[in-house]
KOLZAKE-141843 format. One record per residue (C-alpha): z, y, x. Coordinates in pm, 1 decimal, decimal comma. Each point is the difference from the previous one (the first is absolute). Layout:
KOLZAKE-141843
[rec [Z Y X]]
...
This chain:
KOLZAKE-141843
[rec [-8306,9 -248,0 -890,7]]
[rec [136,2 -90,1 -343,5]]
[rec [-229,4 -301,6 -14,8]]
[rec [123,0 -123,2 335,8]]
[rec [363,1 42,2 -104,2]]
[rec [-66,9 -186,3 -323,6]]
[rec [-168,3 -286,5 180,5]]
[rec [279,3 -7,6 257,4]]
[rec [256,6 -17,4 -279,3]]
[rec [-153,4 -323,6 -132,9]]
[rec [-63,1 -160,3 337,7]]
[rec [167,3 -325,8 95,9]]
[rec [135,1 150,7 318,9]]
[rec [175,6 273,3 -203,3]]
[rec [155,7 -257,6 -232,6]]
[rec [118,8 -207,1 292,8]]
[rec [134,3 309,2 172,4]]
[rec [196,7 106,2 -310,8]]
[rec [138,0 -352,7 -55,9]]
[rec [104,3 -48,3 361,1]]
[rec [149,8 349,1 13,6]]
[rec [205,4 -63,4 -315,9]]
[rec [119,0 -335,3 129,6]]
[rec [87,5 153,3 335,8]]
[rec [197,9 283,6 -160,9]]
[rec [201,6 -245,3 -217,0]]
[rec [60,9 -233,6 293,7]]
[rec [120,4 286,0 220,4]]
[rec [220,0 136,4 -282,4]]
[rec [168,8 -330,7 -84,1]]
[rec [36,1 -94,1 366,4]]
[rec [155,7 338,3 69,4]]
[rec [245,8 -44,7 -287,5]]
[rec [103,6 -343,8 122,1]]
[rec [45,1 132,1 355,0]]
[rec [207,6 291,0 -132,8]]
[rec [219,3 -235,8 -200,4]]
[rec [39,9 -222,9 306,2]]
[rec [116,1 299,5 202,1]]
[rec [241,1 99,1 -281,7]]
[rec [139,6 -354,2 -9,3]]
[rec [58,8 11,2 374,4]]
[rec [186,6 331,6 -34,9]]
[rec [198,7 -142,7 -295,2]]
[rec [106,5 -298,3 207,5]]
[rec [114,2 233,5 277,4]]
[rec [197,6 206,3 -258,3]]
[rec [166,0 -313,5 -140,8]]
[rec [106,4 -103,6 351,0]]
[rec [131,8 349,1 73,7]]
[rec [197,2 18,6 -330,6]]
[rec [141,5 -348,4 58,2]]
[rec [109,0 93,5 352,7]]
[rec [197,8 295,7 -141,5]]
[rec [237,0 -239,4 -182,0]]
[rec [66,7 -189,4 319,1]]
[rec [62,7 321,6 193,0]]
[rec [257,3 122,9 -259,9]]
[rec [208,1 -315,6 39,6]]
[rec [-45,5 13,2 374,9]]
[rec [139,5 356,4 13,8]]
[rec [298,7 -104,4 -216,6]]
[rec [61,1 -290,9 235,5]]
[rec [-20,3 223,5 307,7]]
[rec [242,0 252,0 -153,3]]
[rec [267,7 -272,6 -18,0]]
[rec [-40,7 -63,5 372,3]]
[rec [170,3 215,4 267,1]]
[rec [-206,5 214,3 237,6]]
[rec [-324,2 -52,8 -200,9]]
[rec [-77,9 365,6 -63,9]]
[rec [-314,7 -4,5 218,1]]
[rec [-138,4 -305,4 -173,0]]
[rec [75,9 153,1 -340,6]]
[rec [-185,6 318,9 95,2]]
[rec [-301,2 -199,0 121,7]]
[rec [-4,6 -200,8 -321,6]]
[rec [36,4 318,8 -203,4]]
[rec [-300,7 157,0 175,7]]
[rec [-215,2 -308,9 -63,6]]
[rec [110,6 -4,4 -365,0]]
[rec [-99,0 363,2 -54,3]]
[rec [-328,3 -50,7 186,5]]
[rec [-99,1 -291,2 -225,9]]
[rec [115,6 185,3 -312,0]]
[rec [-204,6 305,1 100,0]]
[rec [-307,8 -223,0 56,4]]
[rec [42,3 -142,1 -352,0]]
[rec [13,9 347,6 -147,8]]
[rec [-320,5 105,7 185,5]]
[rec [-205,4 -318,4 -58,2]]
[rec [-251,3 -24,3 -286,4]]
[rec [-53,2 -362,8 -91,4]]
[rec [-192,9 92,4 -315,9]]
[rec [-373,9 5,6 -46,3]]
[rec [-174,0 335,5 -56,3]]
[rec [-214,2 -168,5 -269,2]]
[rec [287,4 -60,9 -237,8]]
[rec [273,0 206,8 -160,8]]
[rec [300,0 28,5 229,2]]
[rec [330,6 -150,1 -128,0]]
[rec [308,0 229,1 30,4]]
[rec [259,2 -283,9 12,5]]
[rec [-22,0 -78,9 370,3]]
[rec [8,0 361,4 126,8]]
[rec [288,0 81,3 -234,3]]
[rec [190,1 -303,5 120,9]]
[rec [-65,8 96,1 361,2]]
[rec [123,8 354,1 -65,6]]
[rec [305,7 -136,2 -183,4]]
[rec [78,2 -236,6 287,4]]
[rec [-42,1 276,1 253,5]]
[rec [228,6 232,0 -201,8]]
[rec [262,1 -277,0 -34,8]]
[rec [-5,5 -52,2 374,4]]
[rec [36,7 365,0 83,1]]
[rec [272,7 81,6 -255,7]]
[rec [211,5 -311,9 -13,6]]
[rec [-59,4 -256,7 272,4]]
[rec [-79,1 208,7 306,8]]
[rec [308,5 230,2 -30,1]]
[rec [262,5 -274,6 7,4]]
[rec [-198,2 -194,0 263,5]]
[rec [18,4 306,7 225,7]]
[rec [368,2 49,1 -86,9]]
[rec [93,4 -360,9 81,4]]
[rec [-205,1 16,8 319,1]]
[rec [196,7 308,1 110,7]]
[rec [349,1 -115,2 -107,2]]
[rec [-41,7 -364,5 93,2]]
[rec [163,5 -123,0 -321,1]]
[rec [-121,8 -321,7 -161,6]]
[rec [-217,5 -7,3 -315,0]]
[rec [204,5 11,9 -319,7]]
[rec [-63,0 -206,3 -310,8]]
[rec [-127,3 305,0 -189,1]]
[rec [-244,7 82,1 278,3]]
[rec [-117,7 -361,6 9,6]]
[rec [-55,4 18,4 -375,9]]
[rec [-212,6 313,6 48,6]]
[rec [-202,5 -188,7 262,9]]
[rec [-61,3 -282,6 -249,1]]
[rec [-120,0 248,2 -263,3]]
[rec [-233,3 158,3 257,4]]
[rec [-141,5 -340,6 88,7]]
[rec [-67,0 -61,4 -370,7]]
[rec [-204,8 322,6 -9,2]]
[rec [-197,1 -128,4 301,7]]
[rec [-59,0 -326,4 -189,7]]
[rec [-141,7 199,5 -290,1]]
[rec [-235,7 183,9 245,0]]
[rec [-120,5 -328,6 148,4]]
[rec [-62,1 -138,3 -348,8]]
[rec [-204,3 304,4 -104,3]]
[rec [-216,1 -25,3 314,4]]
[rec [-56,0 -373,1 -60,5]]
[rec [-105,9 71,9 -360,8]]
[rec [-250,9 260,6 119,2]]
[rec [-134,0 -243,7 264,9]]
[rec [-40,4 -268,6 -264,1]]
[rec [-210,8 239,7 -207,1]]
[rec [-222,7 66,9 305,4]]
[rec [-44,7 -374,5 51,7]]
[rec [-118,1 -34,9 -358,7]]
[rec [-250,3 283,2 47,5]]
[rec [-123,2 -159,9 323,9]]
[rec [-64,0 -327,7 -178,5]]
[rec [-175,8 186,5 -281,4]]
[rec [-242,5 169,9 241,3]]
[rec [-57,2 -328,9 182,6]]
[rec [-92,7 -161,6 -329,0]]
[rec [-233,4 294,0 -69,1]]
[rec [-167,1 -54,9 340,0]]
[rec [-55,4 -367,0 -80,8]]
[rec [-141,7 90,5 -340,6]]
[rec [-224,0 263,4 156,6]]
[rec [-129,2 -249,5 258,1]]
[rec [-78,2 -255,5 -271,2]]
[rec [-162,1 265,3 -219,0]]
[rec [-202,5 127,2 296,2]]
[rec [-119,3 -349,7 86,8]]
[rec [-116,6 -75,8 -356,2]]
[rec [-147,8 348,5 -36,7]]
[rec [-188,3 -35,7 329,1]]
[rec [-140,2 -334,4 -112,4]]
[rec [-104,5 146,3 -334,2]]
[rec [-152,7 313,6 149,1]]
[rec [-175,4 -201,8 270,8]]
[rec [-152,8 -222,7 -265,6]]
[rec [-90,8 292,3 -226,6]]
[rec [-134,7 246,7 255,0]]
[rec [-132,0 -226,7 277,5]]
[rec [-40,5 -369,2 -83,8]]
[rec [-151,2 43,1 -345,2]]
[rec [-253,0 268,6 108,7]]
[rec [-93,9 -217,8 298,3]]
[rec [-54,5 -294,8 -234,8]]
[rec [-227,8 213,1 -216,9]]
[rec [-194,8 113,7 306,8]]
[rec [-29,2 -359,0 123,7]]
[rec [-121,3 -112,1 -340,9]]
[rec [-258,8 280,7 0,9]]
[rec [-117,1 -98,8 349,5]]
[rec [-34,7 -361,7 -110,1]]
[rec [-211,1 110,9 -296,4]]
[rec [-225,4 205,4 228,6]]
[rec [-29,7 -299,8 229,5]]
[rec [-118,4 -208,9 -299,1]]
[rec [-261,1 263,3 -82,8]]
[rec [178,1 145,0 -304,1]]
[rec [-70,9 361,8 87,3]]
[rec [50,0 126,8 -356,9]]
[rec [375,5 -60,9 1,8]]
[rec [235,8 288,2 73,4]]
[rec [370,5 25,1 90,2]]
[rec [231,7 179,7 -240,2]]
[rec [148,4 309,7 162,5]]
[rec [363,4 -10,0 -119,9]]
[rec [156,0 252,0 238,9]]
[rec [-76,5 309,8 199,2]]
[rec [143,8 -123,7 329,4]]
[rec [-186,5 -132,7 302,8]]
[rec [-82,2 -328,6 -172,3]]
[rec [-138,3 199,0 -291,6]]
[rec [-220,9 194,7 240,1]]
[rec [-110,9 -322,3 169,8]]
[rec [-73,1 -154,8 -341,1]]
[rec [-209,9 300,7 -100,7]]
[rec [-184,5 -19,7 332,7]]
[rec [-54,0 -372,0 -50,3]]
[rec [-151,4 70,8 -342,2]]
[rec [-230,5 260,3 152,4]]
[rec [-101,1 -246,5 269,2]]
[rec [-82,2 -275,1 -250,6]]
[rec [-191,4 253,3 -210,6]]
[rec [-203,4 101,0 306,3]]
[rec [-55,9 -365,1 91,2]]
[rec [-113,3 -75,1 -353,3]]
[rec [-238,6 295,0 12,8]]
[rec [-129,9 -101,0 344,0]]
[rec [-42,7 -361,5 -103,0]]
[rec [-178,0 97,5 -319,4]]
[rec [-234,1 244,6 174,9]]
[rec [-26,9 -188,2 328,7]]
[rec [-370,2 -70,9 -28,2]]
[rec [-76,9 362,2 -84,1]]
[rec [211,7 134,5 284,8]]
[rec [-152,2 -246,5 248,5]]
[rec [-343,6 113,4 -109,2]]
[rec [97,1 365,8 44,3]]
[rec [151,7 -64,0 342,3]]
[rec [-306,0 -202,6 105,0]]
[rec [-231,4 279,2 -109,5]]
[rec [209,4 256,6 185,5]]
[rec [0,5 -223,5 308,2]]
[rec [-377,7 -36,8 -15,8]]
[rec [-34,0 377,5 -20,2]]
[rec [226,1 37,8 301,8]]
[rec [-197,4 -261,7 192,3]]
[rec [-323,0 175,1 -92,6]]
[rec [137,8 331,9 117,7]]
[rec [125,5 -151,3 325,0]]
[rec [-331,6 -174,7 56,4]]
[rec [-188,4 322,6 -65,8]]
[rec [237,0 195,4 221,8]]
[rec [-42,2 -253,5 279,9]]
[rec [-378,3 -1,0 -41,0]]
[rec [-27,4 379,3 4,4]]
[rec [244,0 27,4 292,3]]
[rec [-198,8 -257,0 197,7]]
[rec [-319,8 191,8 -74,5]]
[rec [151,2 332,5 105,7]]
[rec [120,4 -146,9 329,9]]
[rec [-349,2 -111,5 92,7]]
[rec [-221,1 219,4 214,6]]
[rec [-182,6 245,0 -227,1]]
[rec [-111,3 356,7 -3,3]]
[rec [195,0 228,1 -229,0]]
[rec [-290,6 9,0 -244,3]]
[rec [-37,1 -379,4 -19,2]]
[rec [376,0 -42,2 -24,5]]
[rec [26,0 242,5 -293,5]]
[rec [-306,5 -151,2 -171,8]]
[rec [143,3 -350,4 24,2]]
[rec [336,8 127,2 -122,2]]
[rec [-158,1 143,3 -316,8]]
[rec [-188,5 -325,5 -63,2]]
[rec [331,2 -186,4 9,7]]
[rec [213,8 225,6 -220,4]]
[rec [-248,0 116,0 -266,4]]
[rec [-32,7 -342,1 -167,4]]
[rec [377,6 -35,4 17,2]]
[rec [59,6 297,0 -231,9]]
[rec [-340,6 -7,3 -177,9]]
[rec [-100,4 342,4 132,6]]
[rec [-352,2 130,3 -69,4]]
[rec [-24,3 212,8 314,4]]
[rec [199,5 80,5 308,7]]
[rec [8,1 212,9 311,3]]
[rec [185,5 30,2 328,2]]
[rec [41,7 348,2 145,8]]
[rec [170,1 103,6 322,4]]
[rec [194,9 325,1 19,8]]
[rec [-93,5 273,6 247,1]]
[rec [310,6 220,1 -9,6]]
[rec [-152,2 271,7 218,9]]
[rec [-303,7 44,6 -228,3]]
[rec [209,0 -79,9 -312,4]]
[rec [-272,5 -235,7 -115,6]]
[rec [-63,2 -365,4 -76,4]]
[rec [-282,1 -193,2 169,6]]
[rec [-153,3 -299,0 -180,1]]
[rec [-18,7 -307,0 222,6]]
[rec [-71,6 -251,9 -275,8]]
[rec [-78,4 -6,1 -372,5]]
[rec [-120,2 -237,9 -271,0]]
[rec [-143,0 96,9 -339,5]]
[rec [-19,3 377,7 61,0]]
[rec [-317,1 210,0 -26,5]]
[rec [-140,1 229,2 269,9]]
[rec [80,0 300,2 -217,0]]
[rec [361,2 -117,8 -21,1]]
[rec [25,2 -42,8 376,2]]
[rec [-156,0 336,1 82,8]]
[rec [229,7 202,1 -228,7]]
[rec [200,7 255,4 195,4]]
[rec [292,1 -16,7 -243,3]]
[rec [58,8 -367,1 86,7]]
[rec [-12,1 73,1 373,2]]
[rec [250,1 289,0 5,3]]
[rec [369,2 -86,2 26,8]]
[rec [91,7 244,2 -275,0]]
[rec [-321,5 -32,3 -198,4]]
[rec [92,8 -285,7 -233,8]]
[rec [287,2 -212,9 -121,6]]
[rec [-55,4 -254,8 278,1]]
[rec [103,4 264,1 252,8]]
[rec [305,5 91,9 -205,6]]
[rec [115,6 -362,4 11,8]]
[rec [61,9 32,4 374,8]]
[rec [317,7 191,6 -85,2]]
[rec [141,7 -302,2 -185,4]]
[rec [180,4 -283,3 176,4]]
[rec [-149,5 -282,5 -208,6]]
[rec [-324,2 -90,4 -174,2]]
[rec [-109,7 239,5 -275,9]]
[rec [-177,2 -101,5 -323,1]]
[rec [-222,4 264,3 -167,0]]
[rec [-126,6 -17,2 -357,6]]
[rec [-314,3 205,1 -57,9]]
[rec [125,0 118,6 -339,2]]
[rec [299,6 164,7 165,2]]
[rec [-205,1 198,9 252,4]]
[rec [-112,8 357,9 -62,0]]
[rec [-283,3 32,0 257,0]]
[rec [-301,1 -107,9 -204,6]]
[rec [-248,4 65,3 283,7]]
[rec [147,7 -274,9 221,3]]
[rec [-241,3 -268,1 114,9]]
[rec [223,8 -281,5 -126,1]]
[rec [-24,0 148,8 -350,3]]
[rec [-377,0 45,7 26,6]]
[rec [-31,1 -364,3 108,7]]
[rec [181,1 -94,3 -325,9]]
[rec [291,1 -170,4 169,6]]
[rec [301,5 -32,9 -229,0]]
[rec [264,2 -50,7 266,2]]
[rec [34,8 3,6 377,2]]
[rec [286,2 -104,6 229,9]]
[rec [67,6 147,1 345,4]]
[rec [179,9 -203,3 270,5]]
[rec [122,0 138,6 330,2]]
[rec [-123,3 -133,1 334,9]]
[rec [299,2 46,7 229,3]]
[rec [137,9 -123,2 328,0]]
[rec [371,2 68,8 62,6]]
[rec [-0,3 286,1 -256,6]]
[rec [-303,9 155,2 168,7]]
[rec [-266,8 85,4 -258,3]]
[rec [-337,1 -145,4 103,4]]
[rec [-200,4 14,0 -321,6]]
[rec [-26,2 -121,9 -359,0]]
[rec [-150,1 -290,3 -195,2]]
[rec [-127,7 89,6 -348,3]]
[rec [-86,2 -254,0 -270,5]]
[rec [-197,3 110,3 -309,5]]
[rec [-6,8 -162,0 -346,5]]
[rec [-249,5 58,4 -283,3]]
[rec [240,4 -158,3 -248,1]]
[rec [359,4 102,3 -51,0]]
[rec [123,0 -287,3 214,6]]
[rec [370,0 -7,3 80,2]]
[rec [156,7 -127,3 321,5]]
[rec [350,2 -143,0 -18,2]]
[rec [272,7 88,4 248,8]]
[rec [-51,3 -324,8 190,6]]
[rec [-372,7 71,8 53,8]]
[rec [76,1 353,7 115,1]]
[rec [252,5 -123,5 255,3]]
[rec [-243,7 -260,9 130,5]]
[rec [-281,7 252,8 37,0]]
[rec [237,6 244,8 171,7]]
[rec [94,3 -269,6 251,5]]
[rec [-365,7 -84,1 63,0]]
[rec [-89,2 368,7 44,4]]
[rec [278,5 40,2 253,9]]
[rec [-130,9 -308,0 181,3]]
[rec [-341,4 167,3 11,0]]
[rec [169,7 305,1 152,4]]
[rec [163,2 -216,2 268,5]]
[rec [-336,0 -158,7 86,9]]
[rec [-178,9 337,2 20,3]]
[rec [274,5 141,7 220,5]]
[rec [-4,7 -310,2 222,5]]
[rec [-375,0 38,4 37,4]]
[rec [51,9 361,5 105,0]]
[rec [264,0 -102,4 252,8]]
[rec [-223,9 -274,2 144,0]]
[rec [-286,9 247,7 39,0]]
[rec [234,6 252,2 159,5]]
[rec [130,3 -264,4 242,8]]
[rec [-355,5 -90,8 95,4]]
[rec [-86,0 364,2 61,6]]
[rec [315,1 45,4 205,2]]
[rec [-81,5 -309,5 206,7]]
[rec [-351,8 129,8 66,1]]
[rec [132,4 342,3 104,3]]
[rec [263,9 -159,4 221,5]]
[rec [-253,8 -229,0 168,5]]
[rec [-235,9 292,2 52,7]]
[rec [283,8 190,4 163,3]]
[rec [61,8 -289,0 238,2]]
[rec [-374,9 -20,6 64,8]]
[rec [-7,7 371,1 80,1]]
[rec [291,8 -40,6 237,0]]
[rec [-175,2 -289,0 171,0]]
[rec [-322,4 197,9 38,3]]
[rec [195,7 292,6 138,6]]
[rec [178,8 -217,3 252,6]]
[rec [-311,8 -177,0 123,2]]
[rec [-334,0 161,3 -85,9]]
[rec [107,8 366,3 -18,2]]
[rec [172,1 -7,7 338,1]]
[rec [-296,5 -182,2 159,3]]
[rec [-248,1 248,3 -146,5]]
[rec [212,1 286,8 129,7]]
[rec [-7,0 -155,5 347,2]]
[rec [-381,0 -52,7 -23,4]]
[rec [-50,0 361,9 -110,8]]
[rec [190,5 119,4 305,2]]
[rec [-206,2 -227,5 231,1]]
[rec [-328,8 126,1 -152,4]]
[rec [105,2 358,1 70,9]]
[rec [88,0 -94,0 358,0]]
[rec [-339,6 -179,9 31,9]]
[rec [-187,8 309,9 -113,5]]
[rec [191,5 208,8 250,4]]
[rec [-71,7 -249,1 283,4]]
[rec [-376,0 -15,2 -80,2]]
[rec [-16,8 377,9 -19,9]]
[rec [169,9 31,3 341,7]]
[rec [-201,9 -284,7 152,2]]
[rec [305,0 -215,5 61,4]]
[rec [-163,6 -342,1 -23,8]]
[rec [303,9 -197,5 110,5]]
[rec [220,5 166,9 -262,0]]
[rec [-270,5 -49,8 -263,6]]
[rec [-19,1 -371,3 82,0]]
[rec [376,5 -29,4 -33,0]]
[rec [-7,2 176,7 -339,9]]
[rec [-277,6 -234,0 -116,4]]
[rec [214,3 -297,4 98,0]]
[rec [295,8 137,2 -198,9]]
[rec [-226,9 68,5 -297,3]]
[rec [-142,2 -354,6 7,1]]
[rec [349,3 -151,2 20,7]]
[rec [125,6 231,1 -278,9]]
[rec [-288,6 -95,5 -230,4]]
[rec [64,9 -368,8 67,2]]
[rec [371,2 45,1 -73,6]]
[rec [-79,2 191,0 -320,7]]
[rec [-236,4 -278,9 -102,5]]
[rec [272,3 -258,4 56,4]]
[rec [253,6 214,0 -191,9]]
[rec [-238,1 32,7 -296,5]]
[rec [-73,9 -371,8 4,9]]
[rec [374,9 -76,7 14,7]]
[rec [75,8 234,0 -289,0]]
[rec [-274,6 -155,1 -211,5]]
[rec [138,1 -345,0 69,1]]
[rec [353,5 119,5 -83,3]]
[rec [-97,0 150,3 -334,6]]
[rec [-182,2 -317,2 -103,3]]
[rec [310,8 -215,4 38,7]]
[rec [94,3 -193,9 -317,3]]
[rec [271,8 -262,3 40,5]]
[rec [165,9 -259,4 -221,0]]
[rec [306,1 -211,8 77,0]]
[rec [-198,6 -284,4 154,9]]
[rec [-217,7 225,1 223,1]]
[rec [278,0 198,5 166,9]]
[rec [28,9 -215,1 317,9]]
[rec [-382,3 -13,4 23,7]]
[rec [-19,4 379,8 -29,6]]
[rec [253,6 37,2 284,7]]
[rec [-189,6 -245,9 223,6]]
[rec [-331,9 173,7 -76,5]]
[rec [148,9 339,3 85,9]]
[rec [140,7 -130,1 329,3]]
[rec [-330,0 -167,5 87,1]]
[rec [-195,0 322,3 -60,2]]
[rec [250,2 193,7 215,5]]
[rec [-47,3 -248,4 284,9]]
[rec [-378,9 29,6 -22,8]]
[rec [22,7 381,6 16,8]]
[rec [251,0 25,7 287,0]]
[rec [10,8 -334,1 189,7]]
[rec [380,3 34,5 -21,3]]
[rec [200,9 -325,0 -9,5]]
[rec [181,6 -33,9 -338,7]]
[rec [280,6 -247,1 -67,3]]
[rec [47,7 -51,4 -378,9]]
[rec [285,2 -193,6 -165,1]]
[rec [36,8 -35,0 -381,5]]
[rec [307,7 -190,1 -119,3]]
[rec [248,8 -29,9 -288,1]]
[rec [5,5 -171,7 -340,2]]
[rec [92,8 300,5 -213,2]]
[rec [-184,7 100,5 -316,9]]
[rec [-340,9 155,6 37,6]]
[rec [-37,7 375,8 -2,8]]
[rec [-153,1 152,3 -309,5]]
[rec [-355,5 138,8 32,3]]
[rec [112,5 360,4 49,2]]
[rec [240,9 -99,4 277,4]]
[rec [-260,5 -219,5 170,8]]
[rec [-261,2 276,3 -6,0]]
[rec [233,0 261,9 148,1]]
[rec [128,8 -240,7 268,2]]
[rec [-359,1 -69,8 109,1]]
[rec [-80,3 373,1 4,6]]
[rec [308,9 69,2 213,9]]
[rec [-102,3 -277,6 240,7]]
[rec [-353,8 146,1 17,2]]
[rec [134,3 346,4 73,7]]
[rec [237,7 -132,2 269,3]]
[rec [-281,6 -194,5 172,8]]
[rec [-227,2 304,6 -25,8]]
[rec [261,6 213,9 173,3]]
[rec [35,6 -265,2 272,2]]
[rec [-380,0 -6,5 49,0]]
[rec [-22,8 378,3 23,4]]
[rec [311,6 100,7 191,0]]
[rec [204,8 -289,7 144,8]]
[rec [-230,1 -131,9 279,3]]
[rec [176,9 -333,3 -49,8]]
[rec [-93,3 -338,9 138,1]]
[rec [208,9 -208,9 -241,3]]
[rec [118,2 30,4 -360,5]]
[rec [261,5 -221,4 -170,0]]
[rec [11,5 -19,9 -382,1]]
[rec [286,3 -184,0 -174,4]]
[rec [1,3 -35,1 -381,6]]
[rec [315,6 -155,1 -147,9]]
[rec [-8,2 -67,3 -376,0]]
[rec [351,1 -116,6 -97,9]]
[rec [232,8 156,7 -258,3]]
[rec [-95,9 332,8 153,8]]
[rec [-347,5 66,2 141,1]]
[rec [-41,0 141,5 350,2]]
[rec [-294,7 74,1 226,4]]
[rec [26,2 103,5 368,8]]
[rec [-297,1 132,7 206,0]]
[rec [81,8 26,7 374,8]]
[rec [-240,0 119,3 275,0]]
[rec [40,7 44,7 378,1]]
[rec [-194,5 327,0 14,1]]
[rec [81,2 339,1 139,3]]
[rec [237,3 87,9 -281,5]]
[rec [137,7 351,1 -43,5]]
[rec [325,2 191,0 36,2]]
[rec [255,8 -128,0 -255,0]]
[rec [150,4 348,8 -24,5]]
[rec [-330,7 120,7 -143,9]]
[rec [-38,6 -280,7 -256,0]]
[rec [101,1 221,5 -293,9]]
[rec [-251,5 264,4 98,0]]
[rec [-261,8 -271,1 46,2]]
[rec [65,3 -118,9 -356,9]]
[rec [-54,6 346,0 -140,3]]
[rec [-308,5 86,8 211,9]]
[rec [-169,1 -338,0 26,8]]
[rec [-174,3 -79,4 -327,8]]
[rec [-0,6 -374,5 71,0]]
[rec [378,2 -14,4 11,5]]
[rec [21,3 205,1 -321,7]]
[rec [-243,7 -234,4 -177,0]]
[rec [208,5 -304,9 97,2]]
[rec [317,2 168,8 -123,9]]
[rec [-158,7 93,4 -335,5]]
[rec [-133,1 -351,1 -54,0]]
[rec [342,2 -146,8 81,5]]
[rec [163,2 235,1 -251,3]]
[rec [-236,5 -123,6 -274,6]]
[rec [139,9 -354,1 28,3]]
[rec [366,6 105,3 59,2]]
[rec [-12,9 -116,8 363,3]]
[rec [157,4 135,7 318,4]]
[rec [-217,8 73,7 301,1]]
[rec [125,6 81,8 348,4]]
[rec [-197,5 96,6 311,7]]
[rec [165,8 -42,1 342,2]]
[rec [-173,7 85,6 326,8]]
[rec [89,1 22,2 368,5]]
[rec [-236,6 180,1 232,4]]
[rec [-202,2 -243,3 218,8]]
[rec [167,1 -296,6 -176,5]]
[rec [-180,7 -12,5 -333,4]]
[rec [66,5 61,8 -368,5]]
[rec [156,9 -213,9 -276,1]]
[rec [-67,7 53,8 -373,3]]
[rec [239,0 -181,2 -238,4]]
[rec [-57,5 -28,3 -374,9]]
[rec [266,3 -150,7 -232,3]]
[rec [1,0 -58,8 -377,5]]
[rec [360,6 -75,9 -111,6]]
[rec [65,1 -296,7 -224,9]]
[rec [115,7 215,4 -293,9]]
[rec [-320,1 209,4 16,7]]
[rec [-240,2 -291,0 -20,8]]
[rec [-172,0 -27,0 -338,0]]
[rec [-178,0 -328,7 -55,6]]
[rec [-304,8 29,2 -228,7]]
């Protein structure tokens, strides 16, 4: 704080503030004095006028006393006289800055006493008696007027003194203005213009390449601070210019290292994003990073938290004895396992370790470094690099290897997710296959089993006509089961790309016509974007299921299929079959596996499916994929 106050004391703004404040105080003081004197002069002029009017009023009263019936006028004049005399005794025409003269107040008191004791009594007497003014009384009036003249003279003398003081302060104001002007010019030159000239001269010297010159710091104000900063700048420029080649070389080397790191990071990242097994991925990763840090051996181990063990998936430069050691496999068996507790890479020096039976010590490694393999803070495993020599890794290398190890973790986790998605897709497709078999083959086989039982009973009872009827049902059921199996096999072999979608629809319709001899009217229109492969596959499966239901249950003679591919995709399948009760449509969805399969497939592609049916008037299936749900791949 003391340093700041000291610097503030010497600043140019503080000097200007003090100077302006001093000038302002003097200007206000002198201006106030001149205004005060002006007010005093105005009051003095009023007092002179009042004192002068008293003389006129004395003679006026004497004149009125010599006139008959003038008592009222004399009283009015007397009241005005006393009012003015009282105002003179109360007024203070003297400045509070100077010593007050006693002559004027004494003369006012003397005049007032003379009026009360000598003049006023005989004026009142003459006013009451009506007698004229005598010569003696007139003489007293003259003497009283002379006293008033003395009062006027004293007031004029005091006013003259105030005028002289007013002129003196006005001269002081003029002198102060002139002094301020010259002082401002001098201070401006000293504190602003001259420092600016020195700064300009220094800038010109720098512009001419004279970086060794410095500006003299002559003050501690802002210009002094700027001058010191300018000197520091020129010193830095001189140092940079003198060591420019060295610094450029250092920056170039650092840039090359960065480019090498980025190139290596890009190369390793590209490798990790290729399709590999975990073992090949880890092996390739070690081949990339070991030359980077001059490691003699390396290993990649994945963590099994349930077994609290590490499993080797790749290694380079390690013996079979090393790999088979139980201490290296257990999570808490060696220092590598302890490193899992740390948040960053851990460097171990063999000389600092106390477990002499460790395999890394037996293999005569001098140092090993453990890096975490993580994905979103989830511990996946560790990468360990071994060194025979006491090789040191700098902080930059450690950070790079940590980033690469984390990238390995991301790739391993992505591979796990891809495998899991594939397994889920297989399970889901098997579930749909099972539902399809249940809806078609299982129901047909159940019907055939019942017919076989009825056939046995008819043969046993000798009912030939019933047996022949059962044989007919069995033959038709076997044929229908054969067609269902053939249809399912064709359905599960469907593989579509964007160009084959219309062909797949036409092929499906053509096969349906061959199976049923039902007239099909197909219309495909719209210029919207193509569906992605998943959407196309599910749309075809839904169309297959709808046509299969029509073949099995509708007894239709005509089917109309409209596919409209605009911003939103829609497909309508309308038949003129027997239909079913619309009030039972919800129960049909839950009990009829075909309807459930269509609903599940629609859900997979975020589509809406609606089934409307009127008994004896057919059924309409409508599928819609909204614009916002379409994902173009």
